[in-house]
Every structure is written in structure tokens, then in C-alpha cells.
N, C-alpha and C positions, 0 to 999 in steps of 0.2 A: 361632364361628369356622366359617366354610366348610373342608372336607377335601377337597374334590372339584376342588384346581386341576390343571390339566395339567401345567403346569412347575414343578419343588420349587424353581425360582430366584425366581419370583415369589412361592409361599410363604413362601420363605427373609427374601425381601424385607417381607414383609404382618409377618413375625414381628417384624423389627428396628426395625419401626416405632411397632408396637403396643409394643413394650416400651420402648424409650428415645427416643419421639420424644415433644415437649411437644405439649399441645394445639392450639396455634396453627400447630404442624407438621403435624399430621396433617391438620389444615383445609387446611392448603394445599395437600398432597400427595393429599389425595384431590380436590379442585377441578381439579389440574395433570392428575390419572390421569382423570377422565371430560372433559377436553378434549381429553387424545391419544385415549382411546377416538373421541372423534367424527372425528376424522381416518385410524383406521384404514384398510387396505384387506384386506379377506378373503384376497385372492390373492397380496398384497405378503407378503414376508418381510422382519423385521424385527431387529437386534442385540439381544441383552440390553441390553449397555450403552448403547445408545440407550434402548433404553426406561426403564431405571433413571435416565438423566441427565433425561429428561423430568419424571419425577416428581419427585425430590430435587435435581436441579440438582448433581449430583455422578454423574462417571463411575469407574464401578468397575475394578477389574483383577481381579474374579473373572470367568469365565463370559468371556474373550474371543472367542472362536468360536460362544457359542452364539447360533443363530438364532432364532426363535417366525416362525410364519405369523401373518398378521393375524387371521384365527379365533382360532386359537389364545390369543393375547394379549390379543385381545377378551375373549374367555371368563376369562381368570383377573382382567385390569383390572375387571372389572364386581365378581368376589368380594372384589379387593383395596376396590374403597371403601367398599363395604358392611362389610367387617371393621375397616378400621381407621376409618372413620365410628364405627364401632361402641364402638369403643375408647378414641373422645375424648367421649364423654360429653356431648352437647353437645343443652343444651332447645330443644326445638323453638322456644321462644319468641325464642332467641338466634338466631334466620336471619332474614336479610333480606329472603327472597322467600316465595311462598307453598309451604307442604307439604303434600300430600296422602296421606293413608292409604290404606291397601288398600281399604277399604270405601269412601273418598271418591273414590278412581281410578275402581273398579267401579261406583258411580251414576254419574257423569260420565259414563261412557262406555257407558251401559247395556249393561254386561258383567258377567258373572259374577267372581267373584273366582279363582276357578280360570284363567279367562282371563287377569288379571293374574298370576298364579305362571307362566303361560304364556310370557307378553309377558318378562318377567322373564328367563325364560331366551332368549329370543330376542334381548335387548339392550338391556329397557326399565332404565336404571340405576336402584339404590335405594341407600337409604341406610339410616342408625339411629339415631333421636333419642328424647330423654330425653319422654315427655307424660306428663305427671301420676304423673311418679314411677316410670316403666315404661317401657322400652327398646321401642320400638314401628317398624317399617317405614313410611320413610316418600319420599316422591317430589317433589322439588325441581318447581316448574313449570316450569323450563328444559328440566330432563332431560324430561321429559315432551313439551315441544311440540317440543325433537330427535328423541325416538321417532317421532312422530307423521311428521314431515315426513320421515323416513325408510321408514317403513312404512304407508304410507298404506292401500293397500289390505285389508294384514292388519285394521287398526281398523276399515275401513270393514266386514271381514267379518264380524268378531266383532261388533259393534253391529248388522249387521244379522240375524245369531244372534236376540240378546235381545231384538231387537224383534218377533219372531214372536208373533201372536195365536193362543190355542187353536183358534180356529177356521182359523187358517193351517194348524196342527201338523195339524187332523182331517183337511183337505183331502190333504196331503201323504202323509200315513200312508195314507188312502183310495187315491189315485192308485196309491202304490207297492204297494198290497196286489192291486190289479188287475191291475199291470204284474207282479208275481210271480207270480202264477198263470196267466197266458199264458207264463210262463217264463221271466220277466226276470230276470236275475243283479243282485247288490247293485248292483257298478258299473255296468253300464247303467241302471240304474231311476236310480241318483243323477244319472248323468248327465243323461238325460231330464227329470228332474223340476228338478234344475236349470237347466234353458234354459227349462222350462215357465213357473215358478212367477219366474224371476228372480234367485233367492235364489244363494247359492254352495253346490259339490258340497260343500264343508265342513259347512255348514249341514244341507242334505240327508242328509248321512251320520250326522252327531252325534243328529240329530232321531230317525234308525230307529233307531240302535242303543238307542238310551237308551229309545225306546218299548219295543224287542223286550227290552231288560233288567228293563224294569220292568212288563212284561205277558205272561212267556212262553208263557202260554196261550193268546194272540192274536199271536205274534209274526208280522210280515209276513215273515220271512226265518229260522224254526223251525230249518232244515236247513241253516247256510250259516254260522253262527257257533263251531262247535265241530269237533274232530276228526271225520272221515268214519267211519260204522258199516265194520265188517269185512267184510258184505255189501254196499256200495258200493262199497269196495276191490276186493273178487271182480268186481263187475258191470264197472270201469274195465277190469280185466285182461282180462278176456273179451272186451270190445269190441274193445280196442286188438288182441289175437290176432286179432279176425275182420277185421282193416283198419281200422278206423277210426284218422283223426291223432291226435294229441297237441291239435292245435290245437282240432278237432270237442269231444273229449273233457273239454277245460277250461273252453270255452264250455259244453257241455251239463250239467256239473256244478259251473258256477261257482268255478272252482279255477286257479290260474297253470299254466302250461306247467310249471313246475319242478314243483308239487306233485305233476301229474299224473306225469310222471317219475319222483320219489322214491315212489308209489304203487306206479307198474310193477314198477320193482325191487326194492320192499318185498314184492311177491305172488310176482313168481320168484325170490325168495329163500325165501319160505315154501315154493314148491312143491317147491325141489327139498331141502330137511329131510323133507318128507314122502314124497319116493321111497323105496321098500324095497332100501336099501344092505345089504344082508348080507355077512357075511364070507363069502368064498370061499378055501379053503384051498391049499396049494401045497408042493410037496414041494421046493421052493429056500429058505422061507420061514426054516427049523430052522439052514441056513447059513449067513445071515445077522446077521453078527458086527458090534457097535458099532466105531464107529472102524476097519473092514477091511471088505474088500471080497468 
């Protein structure tokens, strides 16, 4: 069972249905919850009583003033669907439409199973079924179709990444290396390669990060993945005091303006701590008493 519900009222409703509802009622409520999910708008707010009524056909007296954002309700109802379907112990053979496993769905869209996990967090509704005596995550074909209809660009970008050939990956890495040697930052290089290759920025970014992680000795951006060295921070501080703007420094060192401001503050504080702040005696000091003037 999921523990990351955003609203305790929905989690409490989950607990009630898991403990007391018969299997047929659980299946009905799961279907109703998914139907409601497809209608929610992220920027609207909904009363808990309305949400509960749509799922259970019962309007509760509890939480009369509780309201949920569409985004919050969508997150929790997706978990509700999986948890309640898990407790129903439905054999996959008893389902009257096609059910795809994580692996089958990944193969169907030519994406990795990690991408499917990400899509689930982004709204792809999953259920749990009994398959060969074991509980497994499954996706109704109707649930998949609904997600694709509302996330066509996201699905297309994911499929594009999986279709990169080894030759295309090598070409992207080679071009990125040449641009990086010419002074290009990761963000700029990613945008240029995305325009040049017709691939999404997400695909380019992930390809380069994966290569640098697997081949640190040949990394395209060896100096931009981790924290800056103390020497580099001092260079930034010195150049700032010589009149360089934060914008110029951010571009030169491939960092955000917020990072540059933080580094400047850090170096300023360190310089203050290094100052010789010796004790200077004064005849008035012994006359000062705690609690008095």
C-alpha cells in the first residue's frame, strides 16, 4: 500500500474501502475513481465530499470544509486506484479488456521501464492484478489510451529517445564534445544539438549525462556535474570584485545566477572569518555587569 498520499482524508477513505468493501464494490469504486481522474482539472478545486461521492455514491458528513486542488486529488486518486485494486485480488484473466504489464508497455512504446515509472508519476493510471499467482502492476488498454491522448508530446519524446541508434548517440556525443571545447555550457549545447538533430532536449540531456556517468575519464562535461572546487569559487569571487557581472560569470562557469550569488556570499563570509580580529582591551570592560548598565 502506498504511504505518500498528499491528503490524509483520501488515505483514510482508502483504508475504509480496503478493509470493509466487498470485491465487487472495490472494483466498482476503482472504476469510478479512474473516471473521476479523467475529468479533474489541475487548477480547479474540489470538495472532499464531492470526490468521495463520485467514488462511493455516498456523501460523507466528515470534512465538510475540506477542499483539494485538482493536482492534489489526481495524485491521491491514482494511488487509491492501485491500492484498492490490489486489495481486490482480481485475476488478470477475469478482466474483460487488454491488460499490459510494465515490460509489455515499455516494449509497446519503445521506451525503458524507468520511463513507464515516470509516466505513472505523471498520471498514467495503474492497477494491480493477480498474474500466475503473483501480484503485478498492470495497465488497462483504456487507461493507456487515455494517458496517450492527454500526453501525446511526452509519449512522443520518450519514444524518440529509445529509437536512438548507437551511431546517432556517437554523433551527438562527438558534436557535444566539440561545442564544449569551444566553451559551450551544458544547457546551451543541449539546446543547439536538439535543434540540429531534431531530438528533444530531454533526449540530448539524458544521453550526455548517461555517457558522462558511464565514462568519467572521457566525460563531455567533467567539470559541470559536481560541486565547484574552492579554487574555482575564489576565481569567481575575484572576477566579481574586478567588475564582472553575475550574468557573465554564470555563463562563463556554466552555473545559474543563484549559484553565483551563493558562491560570492560564501567567499565573502570566508574572507571575513580569515580577518585578524584580535581582542582589544578597554578599561571600561570590567565595569560592565550582566543585567545592568
